[in-house]
mmCIF file of the C-alpha atoms, coordinates in Angstrom:
data_MODEL
# 
_entry.id   MODEL 
# 
loop_
_atom_site.group_PDB 
_atom_site.id 
_atom_site.type_symbol 
_atom_site.label_atom_id 
_atom_site.label_alt_id 
_atom_site.label_comp_id 
_atom_site.label_asym_id 
_atom_site.label_entity_id 
_atom_site.label_seq_id 
_atom_site.pdbx_PDB_ins_code 
_atom_site.Cartn_x 
_atom_site.Cartn_y 
_atom_site.Cartn_z 
_atom_site.occupancy 
_atom_site.B_iso_or_equiv 
_atom_site.pdbx_formal_charge 
_atom_site.auth_seq_id 
_atom_site.auth_comp_id 
_atom_site.auth_asym_id 
_atom_site.auth_atom_id 
_atom_site.pdbx_PDB_model_num 
ATOM 1   C CA . MET A 1 1   ? 60.176 -36.170 -92.934  1.00 0.00 ? 1   MET A CA 1 
ATOM 2   C CA . THR A 1 2   ? 61.162 -33.205 -90.158  1.00 0.00 ? 2   THR A CA 1 
ATOM 3   C CA . PHE A 1 3   ? 61.115 -34.033 -86.491  1.00 0.00 ? 3   PHE A CA 1 
ATOM 4   C CA . TYR A 1 4   ? 61.645 -31.633 -84.214  1.00 0.00 ? 4   TYR A CA 1 
ATOM 5   C CA . THR A 1 5   ? 63.342 -31.437 -80.574  1.00 0.00 ? 5   THR A CA 1 
ATOM 6   C CA . LEU A 1 6   ? 62.093 -30.015 -77.308  1.00 0.00 ? 6   LEU A CA 1 
ATOM 7   C CA . LYS A 1 7   ? 65.314 -27.343 -77.864  1.00 0.00 ? 7   LYS A CA 1 
ATOM 8   C CA . TYR A 1 8   ? 64.252 -26.588 -80.737  1.00 0.00 ? 8   TYR A CA 1 
ATOM 9   C CA . ILE A 1 9   ? 61.047 -25.736 -80.358  1.00 0.00 ? 9   ILE A CA 1 
ATOM 10  C CA . GLN A 1 10  ? 62.008 -23.382 -76.904  1.00 0.00 ? 10  GLN A CA 1 
ATOM 11  C CA . ASN A 1 11  ? 64.842 -21.591 -79.077  1.00 0.00 ? 11  ASN A CA 1 
ATOM 12  C CA . ASN A 1 12  ? 62.345 -21.423 -81.659  1.00 0.00 ? 12  ASN A CA 1 
ATOM 13  C CA . GLN A 1 13  ? 59.776 -19.092 -80.207  1.00 0.00 ? 13  GLN A CA 1 
ATOM 14  C CA . ASN A 1 14  ? 61.805 -15.985 -80.700  1.00 0.00 ? 14  ASN A CA 1 
ATOM 15  C CA . ALA A 1 15  ? 61.812 -14.910 -84.081  1.00 0.00 ? 15  ALA A CA 1 
ATOM 16  C CA . ASP A 1 16  ? 64.514 -12.937 -85.516  1.00 0.00 ? 16  ASP A CA 1 
ATOM 17  C CA . ARG A 1 17  ? 62.889 -9.081  -86.880  1.00 0.00 ? 17  ARG A CA 1 
ATOM 18  C CA . THR A 1 18  ? 66.245 -7.263  -86.405  1.00 0.00 ? 18  THR A CA 1 
ATOM 19  C CA . ILE A 1 19  ? 65.542 -6.567  -90.842  1.00 0.00 ? 19  ILE A CA 1 
ATOM 20  C CA . LEU A 1 20  ? 61.738 -5.569  -90.413  1.00 0.00 ? 20  LEU A CA 1 
ATOM 21  C CA . TYR A 1 21  ? 63.076 -3.105  -87.601  1.00 0.00 ? 21  TYR A CA 1 
ATOM 22  C CA . ILE A 1 22  ? 65.967 -1.871  -89.190  1.00 0.00 ? 22  ILE A CA 1 
ATOM 23  C CA . LEU A 1 23  ? 63.980 -0.968  -92.467  1.00 0.00 ? 23  LEU A CA 1 
ATOM 24  C CA . MET A 1 24  ? 61.274 0.844   -89.813  1.00 0.00 ? 24  MET A CA 1 
ATOM 25  C CA . LEU A 1 25  ? 64.129 2.807   -88.457  1.00 0.00 ? 25  LEU A CA 1 
ATOM 26  C CA . VAL A 1 26  ? 65.189 3.728   -92.274  1.00 0.00 ? 26  VAL A CA 1 
ATOM 27  C CA . ALA A 1 27  ? 61.618 5.419   -92.992  1.00 0.00 ? 27  ALA A CA 1 
ATOM 28  C CA . ALA A 1 28  ? 61.184 7.248   -90.187  1.00 0.00 ? 28  ALA A CA 1 
ATOM 29  C CA . LEU A 1 29  ? 64.114 8.505   -90.494  1.00 0.00 ? 29  LEU A CA 1 
ATOM 30  C CA . ALA A 1 30  ? 63.596 9.225   -94.301  1.00 0.00 ? 30  ALA A CA 1 
ATOM 31  C CA . MET A 1 31  ? 60.580 10.708  -93.521  1.00 0.00 ? 31  MET A CA 1 
ATOM 32  C CA . VAL A 1 32  ? 61.391 12.953  -90.812  1.00 0.00 ? 32  VAL A CA 1 
ATOM 33  C CA . ILE A 1 33  ? 64.373 13.962  -93.070  1.00 0.00 ? 33  ILE A CA 1 
ATOM 34  C CA . PHE A 1 34  ? 61.715 15.011  -95.951  1.00 0.00 ? 34  PHE A CA 1 
ATOM 35  C CA . ALA A 1 35  ? 60.003 16.623  -93.330  1.00 0.00 ? 35  ALA A CA 1 
ATOM 36  C CA . ILE A 1 36  ? 62.787 19.328  -92.744  1.00 0.00 ? 36  ILE A CA 1 
ATOM 37  C CA . LEU A 1 37  ? 63.137 19.671  -95.966  1.00 0.00 ? 37  LEU A CA 1 
ATOM 38  C CA . TYR A 1 38  ? 59.891 20.506  -96.767  1.00 0.00 ? 38  TYR A CA 1 
ATOM 39  C CA . LEU A 1 39  ? 59.530 22.875  -93.400  1.00 0.00 ? 39  LEU A CA 1 
ATOM 40  C CA . ARG A 1 40  ? 62.195 24.848  -94.538  1.00 0.00 ? 40  ARG A CA 1 
ATOM 41  C CA . ASP A 1 41  ? 61.888 25.034  -98.181  1.00 0.00 ? 41  ASP A CA 1 
ATOM 42  C CA . ARG A 1 42  ? 57.443 25.171  -98.784  1.00 0.00 ? 42  ARG A CA 1 
ATOM 43  C CA . PHE A 1 43  ? 57.861 25.344  -102.422 1.00 0.00 ? 43  PHE A CA 1 
ATOM 44  C CA . ALA A 1 44  ? 59.428 22.397  -103.302 1.00 0.00 ? 44  ALA A CA 1 
ATOM 45  C CA . THR A 1 45  ? 57.142 20.059  -103.292 1.00 0.00 ? 45  THR A CA 1 
ATOM 46  C CA . ARG A 1 46  ? 58.845 16.858  -104.252 1.00 0.00 ? 46  ARG A CA 1 
ATOM 47  C CA . TYR A 1 47  ? 60.176 16.891  -100.537 1.00 0.00 ? 47  TYR A CA 1 
ATOM 48  C CA . ARG A 1 48  ? 56.556 16.707  -99.045  1.00 0.00 ? 48  ARG A CA 1 
ATOM 49  C CA . ASP A 1 49  ? 55.885 14.098  -101.812 1.00 0.00 ? 49  ASP A CA 1 
ATOM 50  C CA . LEU A 1 50  ? 59.094 11.920  -100.543 1.00 0.00 ? 50  LEU A CA 1 
ATOM 51  C CA . GLY A 1 51  ? 58.057 12.390  -96.829  1.00 0.00 ? 51  GLY A CA 1 
ATOM 52  C CA . ILE A 1 52  ? 54.714 11.120  -97.654  1.00 0.00 ? 52  ILE A CA 1 
ATOM 53  C CA . ILE A 1 53  ? 56.118 7.886   -99.666  1.00 0.00 ? 53  ILE A CA 1 
ATOM 54  C CA . ALA A 1 54  ? 58.627 7.550   -96.491  1.00 0.00 ? 54  ALA A CA 1 
ATOM 55  C CA . LEU A 1 55  ? 55.035 7.556   -94.427  1.00 0.00 ? 55  LEU A CA 1 
ATOM 56  C CA . LEU A 1 56  ? 53.885 4.992   -96.284  1.00 0.00 ? 56  LEU A CA 1 
ATOM 57  C CA . PHE A 1 57  ? 56.638 2.745   -96.176  1.00 0.00 ? 57  PHE A CA 1 
ATOM 58  C CA . LEU A 1 58  ? 56.929 3.216   -92.469  1.00 0.00 ? 58  LEU A CA 1 
ATOM 59  C CA . LEU A 1 59  ? 53.196 2.506   -92.242  1.00 0.00 ? 59  LEU A CA 1 
ATOM 60  C CA . LEU A 1 60  ? 53.668 -1.080  -94.492  1.00 0.00 ? 60  LEU A CA 1 
ATOM 61  C CA . PHE A 1 61  ? 56.304 -1.816  -92.831  1.00 0.00 ? 61  PHE A CA 1 
ATOM 62  C CA . ALA A 1 62  ? 54.186 -1.288  -89.015  1.00 0.00 ? 62  ALA A CA 1 
ATOM 63  C CA . GLY A 1 63  ? 51.439 -3.407  -90.337  1.00 0.00 ? 63  GLY A CA 1 
ATOM 64  C CA . THR A 1 64  ? 53.267 -6.558  -91.362  1.00 0.00 ? 64  THR A CA 1 
ATOM 65  C CA . GLN A 1 65  ? 55.518 -6.226  -87.893  1.00 0.00 ? 65  GLN A CA 1 
ATOM 66  C CA . TYR A 1 66  ? 51.745 -6.186  -85.982  1.00 0.00 ? 66  TYR A CA 1 
ATOM 67  C CA . GLU A 1 67  ? 51.141 -9.400  -88.246  1.00 0.00 ? 67  GLU A CA 1 
ATOM 68  C CA . LYS A 1 68  ? 53.825 -10.618 -87.270  1.00 0.00 ? 68  LYS A CA 1 
ATOM 69  C CA . TYR A 1 69  ? 53.804 -9.984  -83.605  1.00 0.00 ? 69  TYR A CA 1 
ATOM 70  C CA . GLU A 1 70  ? 50.125 -11.283 -84.172  1.00 0.00 ? 70  GLU A CA 1 
ATOM 71  C CA . GLN A 1 71  ? 51.547 -14.998 -85.479  1.00 0.00 ? 71  GLN A CA 1 
ATOM 72  C CA . ILE A 1 72  ? 54.194 -15.120 -83.323  1.00 0.00 ? 72  ILE A CA 1 
ATOM 73  C CA . ASN A 1 73  ? 51.865 -14.923 -80.492  1.00 0.00 ? 73  ASN A CA 1 
ATOM 74  C CA . ALA A 1 74  ? 49.713 -17.562 -81.839  1.00 0.00 ? 74  ALA A CA 1 
ATOM 75  C CA . GLN A 1 75  ? 52.913 -20.119 -82.271  1.00 0.00 ? 75  GLN A CA 1 
ATOM 76  C CA . LYS A 1 76  ? 53.795 -19.402 -79.032  1.00 0.00 ? 76  LYS A CA 1 
ATOM 77  C CA . SER A 1 77  ? 50.251 -20.454 -77.218  1.00 0.00 ? 77  SER A CA 1 
ATOM 78  C CA . GLU A 1 78  ? 50.257 -23.692 -79.413  1.00 0.00 ? 78  GLU A CA 1 
ATOM 79  C CA . ALA A 1 79  ? 54.164 -24.238 -78.635  1.00 0.00 ? 79  ALA A CA 1 
ATOM 80  C CA . THR A 1 80  ? 52.970 -23.877 -74.935  1.00 0.00 ? 80  THR A CA 1 
ATOM 81  C CA . GLN A 1 81  ? 51.124 -26.769 -75.082  1.00 0.00 ? 81  GLN A CA 1 
ATOM 82  C CA . ILE A 1 82  ? 53.681 -28.919 -76.740  1.00 0.00 ? 82  ILE A CA 1 
ATOM 83  C CA . ILE A 1 83  ? 56.126 -28.471 -74.178  1.00 0.00 ? 83  ILE A CA 1 
ATOM 84  C CA . PRO A 1 84  ? 54.274 -29.767 -71.540  1.00 0.00 ? 84  PRO A CA 1 
ATOM 85  C CA . PHE A 1 85  ? 52.915 -33.000 -73.596  1.00 0.00 ? 85  PHE A CA 1 
ATOM 86  C CA . ILE A 1 86  ? 56.335 -33.622 -74.690  1.00 0.00 ? 86  ILE A CA 1 
ATOM 87  C CA . LYS A 1 87  ? 57.832 -33.721 -70.778  1.00 0.00 ? 87  LYS A CA 1 
ATOM 88  C CA . SER A 1 88  ? 55.083 -36.090 -70.311  1.00 0.00 ? 88  SER A CA 1 
ATOM 89  C CA . VAL A 1 89  ? 55.839 -38.043 -72.810  1.00 0.00 ? 89  VAL A CA 1 
ATOM 90  C CA . ALA A 1 90  ? 59.545 -38.694 -71.593  1.00 0.00 ? 90  ALA A CA 1 
ATOM 91  C CA . LYS A 1 91  ? 57.839 -39.147 -68.381  1.00 0.00 ? 91  LYS A CA 1 
ATOM 92  C CA . ASP A 1 92  ? 55.669 -41.837 -69.137  1.00 0.00 ? 92  ASP A CA 1 
ATOM 93  C CA . GLU A 1 93  ? 58.428 -43.668 -71.462  1.00 0.00 ? 93  GLU A CA 1 
ATOM 94  C CA . ASN A 1 94  ? 60.767 -43.356 -68.818  1.00 0.00 ? 94  ASN A CA 1 
ATOM 95  C CA . VAL A 1 95  ? 63.467 -41.345 -71.488  1.00 0.00 ? 95  VAL A CA 1 
ATOM 96  C CA . SER A 1 96  ? 65.177 -37.936 -71.061  1.00 0.00 ? 96  SER A CA 1 
ATOM 97  C CA . THR A 1 97  ? 63.226 -35.115 -73.192  1.00 0.00 ? 97  THR A CA 1 
ATOM 98  C CA . ALA A 1 98  ? 66.115 -35.284 -75.761  1.00 0.00 ? 98  ALA A CA 1 
ATOM 99  C CA . ASP A 1 99  ? 64.699 -38.344 -77.018  1.00 0.00 ? 99  ASP A CA 1 
ATOM 100 C CA . VAL A 1 100 ? 61.159 -37.446 -77.769  1.00 0.00 ? 100 VAL A CA 1 
ATOM 101 C CA . LEU A 1 101 ? 60.770 -36.121 -81.107  1.00 0.00 ? 101 LEU A CA 1 
ATOM 102 C CA . VAL A 1 102 ? 57.659 -35.064 -83.333  1.00 0.00 ? 102 VAL A CA 1 
ATOM 103 C CA . ASN A 1 103 ? 56.746 -33.946 -86.366  1.00 0.00 ? 103 ASN A CA 1 
ATOM 104 C CA . SER A 1 104 ? 55.207 -31.086 -85.699  1.00 0.00 ? 104 SER A CA 1 
ATOM 105 C CA . THR A 1 105 ? 55.786 -27.594 -84.025  1.00 0.00 ? 105 THR A CA 1 
ATOM 106 C CA . THR A 1 106 ? 52.111 -27.870 -82.682  1.00 0.00 ? 106 THR A CA 1 
ATOM 107 C CA . LEU A 1 107 ? 50.000 -30.007 -80.780  1.00 0.00 ? 107 LEU A CA 1 
ATOM 108 C CA . THR A 1 108 ? 48.349 -31.672 -83.691  1.00 0.00 ? 108 THR A CA 1 
ATOM 109 C CA . ASP A 1 109 ? 45.811 -34.907 -83.659  1.00 0.00 ? 109 ASP A CA 1 
ATOM 110 C CA . GLY A 1 110 ? 47.717 -37.368 -85.655  1.00 0.00 ? 110 GLY A CA 1 
ATOM 111 C CA . MET A 1 111 ? 51.164 -36.219 -85.234  1.00 0.00 ? 111 MET A CA 1 
ATOM 112 C CA . ILE A 1 112 ? 54.294 -38.393 -85.149  1.00 0.00 ? 112 ILE A CA 1 
ATOM 113 C CA . VAL A 1 113 ? 56.165 -38.740 -81.870  1.00 0.00 ? 113 VAL A CA 1 
ATOM 114 C CA . ARG A 1 114 ? 59.275 -40.860 -82.181  1.00 0.00 ? 114 ARG A CA 1 
ATOM 115 C CA . ILE A 1 115 ? 61.177 -42.326 -78.655  1.00 0.00 ? 115 ILE A CA 1 
ATOM 116 C CA . ASP A 1 116 ? 64.938 -41.611 -80.591  1.00 0.00 ? 116 ASP A CA 1 
ATOM 117 C CA . SER A 1 117 ? 66.546 -43.657 -77.802  1.00 0.00 ? 117 SER A CA 1 
ATOM 118 C CA . LYS A 1 118 ? 64.048 -46.985 -78.660  1.00 0.00 ? 118 LYS A CA 1 
ATOM 119 C CA . ASN A 1 119 ? 63.460 -46.150 -82.226  1.00 0.00 ? 119 ASN A CA 1 
ATOM 120 C CA . ILE A 1 120 ? 59.662 -46.492 -81.410  1.00 0.00 ? 120 ILE A CA 1 
ATOM 121 C CA . ASP A 1 121 ? 57.240 -44.348 -83.468  1.00 0.00 ? 121 ASP A CA 1 
ATOM 122 C CA . TYR A 1 122 ? 53.825 -43.595 -82.123  1.00 0.00 ? 122 TYR A CA 1 
ATOM 123 C CA . GLN A 1 123 ? 51.249 -41.451 -83.523  1.00 0.00 ? 123 GLN A CA 1 
ATOM 124 C CA . LEU A 1 124 ? 48.943 -39.118 -81.296  1.00 0.00 ? 124 LEU A CA 1 
ATOM 125 C CA . LYS A 1 125 ? 45.471 -39.366 -80.623  1.00 0.00 ? 125 LYS A CA 1 
ATOM 126 C CA . LEU A 1 126 ? 44.596 -36.098 -78.382  1.00 0.00 ? 126 LEU A CA 1 
ATOM 127 C CA . ASN A 1 127 ? 40.890 -35.702 -76.620  1.00 0.00 ? 127 ASN A CA 1 
ATOM 128 C CA . GLU A 1 128 ? 38.642 -32.524 -77.584  1.00 0.00 ? 128 GLU A CA 1 
ATOM 129 C CA . ASP A 1 129 ? 40.070 -30.921 -75.236  1.00 0.00 ? 129 ASP A CA 1 
ATOM 130 C CA . HIS A 1 130 ? 43.920 -31.490 -75.442  1.00 0.00 ? 130 HIS A CA 1 
ATOM 131 C CA . ASN A 1 131 ? 44.167 -32.567 -71.668  1.00 0.00 ? 131 ASN A CA 1 
ATOM 132 C CA . THR A 1 132 ? 44.509 -36.054 -72.515  1.00 0.00 ? 132 THR A CA 1 
ATOM 133 C CA . TYR A 1 133 ? 45.986 -38.576 -75.235  1.00 0.00 ? 133 TYR A CA 1 
ATOM 134 C CA . THR A 1 134 ? 46.897 -41.722 -76.309  1.00 0.00 ? 134 THR A CA 1 
ATOM 135 C CA . LEU A 1 135 ? 49.501 -42.925 -78.146  1.00 0.00 ? 135 LEU A CA 1 
ATOM 136 C CA . MET A 1 136 ? 49.340 -46.184 -80.926  1.00 0.00 ? 136 MET A CA 1 
ATOM 137 C CA . GLN A 1 137 ? 52.327 -47.015 -82.263  1.00 0.00 ? 137 GLN A CA 1 
ATOM 138 C CA . ALA A 1 138 ? 52.593 -46.489 -85.679  1.00 0.00 ? 138 ALA A CA 1 
ATOM 139 C CA . HIS A 1 139 ? 55.117 -47.651 -88.641  1.00 0.00 ? 139 HIS A CA 1 
ATOM 140 C CA . VAL A 1 140 ? 56.785 -44.531 -90.969  1.00 0.00 ? 140 VAL A CA 1 
ATOM 141 C CA . ILE A 1 141 ? 57.420 -46.175 -94.645  1.00 0.00 ? 141 ILE A CA 1 
ATOM 142 C CA . ASP A 1 142 ? 60.511 -43.447 -94.768  1.00 0.00 ? 142 ASP A CA 1 
ATOM 143 C CA . HIS A 1 143 ? 63.075 -43.871 -92.229  1.00 0.00 ? 143 HIS A CA 1 
ATOM 144 C CA . LYS A 1 144 ? 65.362 -41.175 -93.626  1.00 0.00 ? 144 LYS A CA 1 
ATOM 145 C CA . VAL A 1 145 ? 64.499 -38.161 -90.837  1.00 0.00 ? 145 VAL A CA 1 
ATOM 146 C CA . GLU A 1 146 ? 65.922 -35.434 -90.551  1.00 0.00 ? 146 GLU A CA 1 
ATOM 147 C CA . VAL A 1 147 ? 65.893 -33.829 -86.678  1.00 0.00 ? 147 VAL A CA 1 
ATOM 148 C CA . LYS A 1 148 ? 66.070 -30.319 -86.005  1.00 0.00 ? 148 LYS A CA 1 
ATOM 149 C CA . ASN A 1 149 ? 67.615 -29.804 -82.839  1.00 0.00 ? 149 ASN A CA 1 
# 
C-alpha cells in the first residue's frame, strides 16, 4: 500500500512537461524550415509534404498538451480538496501535518488515513457534499507500506 504526505501532494501538482514542449518546438521549427524550402522551389513538392507532416506532428503534440493541461487542472482541483482535509486531521489529532499520511492523492470516500506518530489507521467516511467527515479506526492487513514524500 502506498501512502502520500502533504508535501508530496503539494509538490506533484506541477507536472514536468518539458519533453512535450521540446517536441512541439522541434515540429514547429521543422514546419517553418520545410515551408521556406518549399517557397524557394515550388516544384519540389517533397518539402511541402514534409511540412504537412511536421504540421500534423505539431497538432498531435498540441492536442496531447491540451489533454495533459485538462488532467492537471482536474488533479489540482482534487488536490486542493485534500490539502485542507490533511490539515484538519492534523489539527484534530494534535499532530503535525507531516504525520498525516493518506493512501490517495484525491479526497475520496473510503480512503485510509494514517497517523504515523500514533501508528493508527482510519478509514474516511465523507458526507455527500464533502464538507464533513468521520474517521473510523481501520486495521490494514499488510503493514508494509511505501511512503512517498
